[in-house]
C-alpha positions in Angstrom: -11.1 68.4 140.0 -11.4 71.6 138.4 -8.4 74.1 137.8 -8.7 77.8 138.6 -11.0 78.4 136.2 -14.2 75.5 137.4 -12.8 73.6 134.0 -12.4 69.9 134.8 -9.1 69.1 134.0 -10.3 65.3 133.5 -10.8 65.7 130.1 -13.1 62.6 130.4 -15.4 65.2 132.9 -15.1 68.4 130.4 -19.2 66.5 129.2 -19.7 65.2 125.7 -17.0 62.7 126.3 -14.5 65.5 125.3 -15.3 65.8 121.8 -11.8 68.1 121.1 -9.4 66.3 122.6 -11.1 62.9 120.6 -10.6 64.8 117.2 -7.2 65.9 118.0 -6.1 62.2 118.8 -8.1 60.9 116.0 -6.1 63.2 113.6 -2.9 62.5 115.1 -3.7 58.5 114.5 -4.6 59.8 111.2 -1.3 61.5 110.7 1.2 58.7 111.4 -1.3 56.3 109.5 -0.5 58.2 106.7 3.0 58.6 107.8 3.8 55.4 107.8 1.8 54.5 104.5 3.8 57.1 103.0 7.0 55.1 104.1 6.7 52.1 103.6 5.6 52.3 99.9 8.9 55.2 100.2 11.3 51.8 100.9 9.4 49.9 97.8 9.9 52.2 95.9 14.0 52.5 97.1 13.8 48.6 96.0 12.3 48.9 93.0 14.8 51.1 91.6 17.7 49.3 93.0 16.4 46.0 91.3 16.0 48.4 88.3 12.3 48.5 88.0 12.0 52.4 87.7 8.0 51.9 86.2 7.4 50.0 89.2 9.6 52.7 91.5 7.0 54.9 89.9 3.8 53.3 90.8 4.5 53.4 94.2 5.8 57.1 94.3 2.1 57.9 92.9 0.4 55.5 94.9 1.7 57.5 97.9 1.1 61.3 96.2 -2.6 60.3 96.5 -2.4 60.0 100.7 -4.4 62.6 101.2 -2.1 66.0 103.2 -1.3 65.7 106.6 -3.4 68.6 107.9 -2.3 67.3 111.8 1.3 67.5 110.6 1.1 70.4 107.7 2.7 68.6 105.4 2.8 66.3 101.8 3.4 62.4 103.5 5.7 61.4 100.4 7.5 64.6 100.3 8.3 63.9 104.6 8.5 60.5 104.4 11.1 61.0 100.9 13.1 64.1 103.0 13.2 61.8 106.3 14.4 59.2 104.5 17.2 60.9 103.1 18.0 62.0 106.8 17.9 58.5 107.7 20.6 57.4 105.7 22.6 60.3 106.3 22.7 59.8 109.8 23.2 56.2 109.6 26.6 56.7 107.0 27.2 59.3 110.2 27.4 56.8 113.0 30.0 54.8 111.1 32.4 57.3 112.1 35.1 59.1 109.8 34.1 61.6 107.9 32.4 59.0 105.2 29.0 61.0 105.6 30.2 63.7 104.4 32.6 62.7 101.4 30.2 60.2 99.8 28.0 63.2 99.4 30.4 64.2 96.7 28.0 61.8 95.0 26.1 65.5 93.9 29.0 66.6 92.0 28.8 64.0 89.6 28.4 65.9 86.2 26.6 63.0 84.6 23.4 63.3 87.0 20.2 64.6 85.7 18.7 64.9 88.6 16.0 67.6 89.3 17.7 70.8 91.5 15.1 71.2 94.1 16.0 67.1 94.9 19.9 67.8 95.4 19.1 71.0 96.8 16.7 69.1 99.9 19.8 66.7 99.7 22.0 69.5 100.8 19.6 70.7 103.1 19.6 67.5 104.6 22.9 67.5 105.2 23.0 71.2 106.7 20.4 69.7 109.2 23.2 66.8 110.1 25.9 69.0 110.7 24.0 71.9 112.3 22.2 69.3 115.0 25.1 66.4 115.4 29.0 66.8 116.7 30.9 67.2 113.4 34.3 67.9 113.3 36.0 71.2 111.8 37.1 69.3 108.4 33.5 68.5 107.9 32.0 71.5 108.3 34.7 73.2 105.5 34.0 70.0 103.3 30.3 70.9 103.7 30.7 74.3 103.2 33.0 73.5 99.7 29.3 71.6 98.8 27.4 73.8 99.0 28.8 77.0 98.1 26.6 79.1 95.4 24.4 76.0 95.1 20.7 75.8 96.2 20.1 74.9 99.9 16.2 73.9 99.6 14.4 72.8 102.5 11.0 70.4 103.2 8.5 73.2 102.2 10.3 73.7 99.0 9.2 70.2 98.3 5.7 70.3 100.1 4.5 73.1 97.6 5.2 70.3 94.5 2.0 68.1 93.7 1.6 65.2 91.1 4.1 64.2 88.6 6.0 67.1 89.4 6.3 65.8 93.4 7.0 62.8 92.3 9.4 63.2 89.7 11.7 65.3 93.2 11.3 62.4 94.8 12.3 59.6 92.4 15.5 61.8 92.4 15.6 62.4 96.1 16.0 58.4 96.3 18.2 57.8 93.6 20.6 60.3 95.0 20.1 58.6 98.3 21.2 54.9 96.7 24.0 56.8 95.0 24.8 57.8 98.2 24.6 55.0 100.4 27.1 52.9 97.8 29.4 55.4 97.7 29.8 55.5 101.3 29.6 51.4 101.6 32.4 51.4 99.2 34.2 53.5 101.4 33.6 52.3 104.6 34.7 48.4 103.4 37.8 50.7 101.9 38.6 52.0 104.9 38.0 48.7 106.9 40.5 46.7 104.4 42.8 49.4 104.9 43.1 48.8 108.9 43.6 45.2 108.3 
């Protein structure tokens, strides 16, 4: 069966086993494998940070940084995995209800933190994406505006431009922010639950 131009609609009928289609499928498969590998290493790095083993966390992050650039996804597997880890963390807290997802983000205001500016900026970007893509309360919108006012809000593109130790440092800091965020959120949720009893 062909289309209006006489080109077979079934990729297998196009000759030479449809090399272009197979190459695209191979690229997508490689992209998925690299993403899964980077995600696994990010999770291990988080566990190491939570266990107060920063040198082990750095080892995992450096291994992820050495993964090949994902041409299909046009992304560094490590940068994307770290960004998505932060995004998933905020969504998990958002699903718990109330305004905890944003109240916990005040961890960014801790004056004692030594995070790189890009790590904090990426986390602010995650918050703005959640606000944009999911139903939030008007009070949350006002809180977020105050939280990001005058502060850098970076997109994943800024992190994608980094490599080597510079990227690893930003990722380690972003994971540390997420850990602090989760701890603060868990404490707030537990406090609200105790108050309801």
